[in-house]
N, C-alpha and C positions, 0 to 999 in steps of 0.2 A: 447472480448473488451479489448483494451489497451487505457487507458485514463490518460492524464497528468493533474495534479492539480497544477497550478503554485502558487508560493508564499504562501504556507501553513504557513511557518515560515518567519518572517521578518529578514532582515540582522542582527539586533541586537540580535534576538533570536538565530540565527545560531551561532553567535560569542559566546554567552553564552553556547550553547550546545558543541561547540568545546573546550571551556575552561574546562568544567566539564569532558568531555570524555577524555581530555588530561591527567587528573590525576586519572582516574578511573582504577579499576582492570580489566584486560583482561585475558580470558582463552581460551583454544582450542575450536573452534566453533563446533567441533564434539559432544560436550556435549548435544546439542539439535537436533542432526541429527538422522534420522532413519537408519536402517541397510544398505539400498542401498545408501542413500545420504552420509553416513559417508565415503564411499569409494571414493567419488569425492570432498568432502568438505574440503577446506584448507583455513581457515580464523580464526579470533579471535572474541570473543564476550565478552560483559560485562555480568557477571553472572545474571541469572534470580533472581529477588528479591534483587539485589544490590541496596542500597539507591540511587545511581546516576541514575540507570535505572528506578526506581520507580518515582523519581522526574521528570526526563525528559519525561518519558512516560506519566505521568499525564498532562504535558504541551501540549504534542501532542494531547491527547484525548480532552483537552479543545478546542484546535484550530479546531479539526475535528467537534466538536459540533457546531461550528460557521460557518463552511464552507458549503455554500449552494450547491456548485457543488458536493462535496463529498456526501452530504446527498441525492441529487437527483440521483446520479449515483449508489451509493452503496445501498441505502435504508437500512441502517444498523439496525440490530436487536441486535447484540453483536459484540464488538471489543475486540480482545485479547490485553492485555497490550503490548505495543511496546518493542522490543528488539533492541540491538545495535551491529553492527559488523564493523570490519575494515579489509582491505586487504592491504598488502604491500609486498615488496620483492618477487614478482612473485606469490603471493597467488592467488587462483582462486576457483571457485565452478563449477564443471562440470554439465552437463545436468541432471535435476531431476524434479520430480513433488512433490509438497508439499503434506504432509499427509492430508487426507480428514477430519479428526477430530483431534483436538489438545486439551490437557487438559489445564485448567487455573491453573497455579502453585499455590500450597498452598490451593486449594479449591477442592471440589468434582465435579466441573462443567467442561463441555467440550463444545467446539465451532466447528461448521462445517465451514470449510475454503472455502467459496464460492469465496472469493476475496483475493488476495495477494497484499500487498502494500510495496513499497520501497520509503522511504523519504531520498533524498540525503542531506548529511551534509557537503560535501566538493565540491568546484567548479571544473568543468572539467579541468581547467588549472593547478590545484594543483596535478594532477596525470596523468600518462599515462596508457592506457588500462582501464580495469575495467568496460567496458560496460555491462549493464544488457541486455541479449539477451533473448527475449521472443518469443516462437514459433519455428517452424522448417521449412526448405525449403523456398518456396516462401512466406510463412506467417511470416517469421522471422523478428523481429523488434529489432534494436539495440538502446539502450536508455542510455543516459548520460546527466543528467539534472543539471541545476544550483543548488547550495546549497539552501535549503528551498523549492524546488519543489518536488512533489511526483508523482509516477505513480501507477495506479491501473490496475490489470490484473487478469484474471481468475485463481483461485487456482489450477485448473486441467491442466493448460498449462505447457508444458515443458519449462524450462528456465534455464539460467546459467549466471555466472559472469565471464567475461574474465580476464585473468591474469593481475594484476597490476604490471607493469614493472618499474615504477618510482613513488615516492611519496606515499601518503597514501589516501585511499578511505574509508570514514566513512559514515555510513547510519543507519537509523532506519528501521526496518521491522516488519510487523505484519499482522494479518489476520482478515477478516471480515466475520461474518455470516449475510447474507442479509435476509430481510423479503421475498425476491423473489429469490429463489435459482437458477433459470434458467437464464443463461447469455443472451439469445436472448430476453426473456421477459423483463429483466432489460433494455436492449438496446431500446426496443420499448417504455417503459415508460419514459426513458430519452429523447428520440426524441419528445414524446408528451409534456413533461414538457418544453423542450426548445422551441417548437413551441408556446405553450401557453404564455410563457414569452415574446417572440418576438412579438406576436400579441398584447399583452397588452401594450407593449412599443410603438407600432405604432398606438394605438387608434382604433383598430379593433372593429367591432360590438360586443356589450356586450353579446347579446343573443347567438351569434355564439361561443364566448369564453366560455360562460357558458356551452353550449352543449359539447364542446371539453373537458372542465374540468370534466364534468360528465363521458365522455368516459374514461378519465385517472383514475378517482377514482373507477369506476366500474371494470376496469381491475385490479387495485391494490387490490380491495376487493376480486376478484376471485382468484388472484395469491398469495396473501401475507399469510405468516404464522407469528403469533405473540405469 
């Protein structure tokens, strides 16, 4: 599943994020890369635990809590605190797969990375290149979204960031542990949820909607871990 969540942040929020990140500390992105990923990762990140990262990350988590599309698609159980990266001057990130389990910095807890998320913080016209490429071969998708838009995709999917040849590309990135770890099952539940909402808006028969809602919740009851 590759799903775009538009306008997670408002334009004024994006401006604030850019202002804060413009004065933040940046370090080599390899600091959070695994052994294989470090061989292809060439970008910069705000250090984990940096006050700017914590402040902006909490704002993102607040918006996620209010975003019905994110909740319906991800069925989140845990969300790792967002991190922030930037690419400029030809920087890129070669093909890689995110680690299956990541620690929560400063705690004994770990999160299974069922879903990866990239929240774009600069508009496409502000830089050249920098597309997020998800998948391989015929399944490959190239993604370059407006600032404030976010994309969700499977954590086990090969993905890369193309070289930024002009300007600066900034983004937040993080991982989600879902109540439903299987991507196909999450997609089925999202289809059911969307169908229920559409039927409700069109004034469909209440009893039929109730039965369909029962199917959704019984499947969720069978598949969910909490």
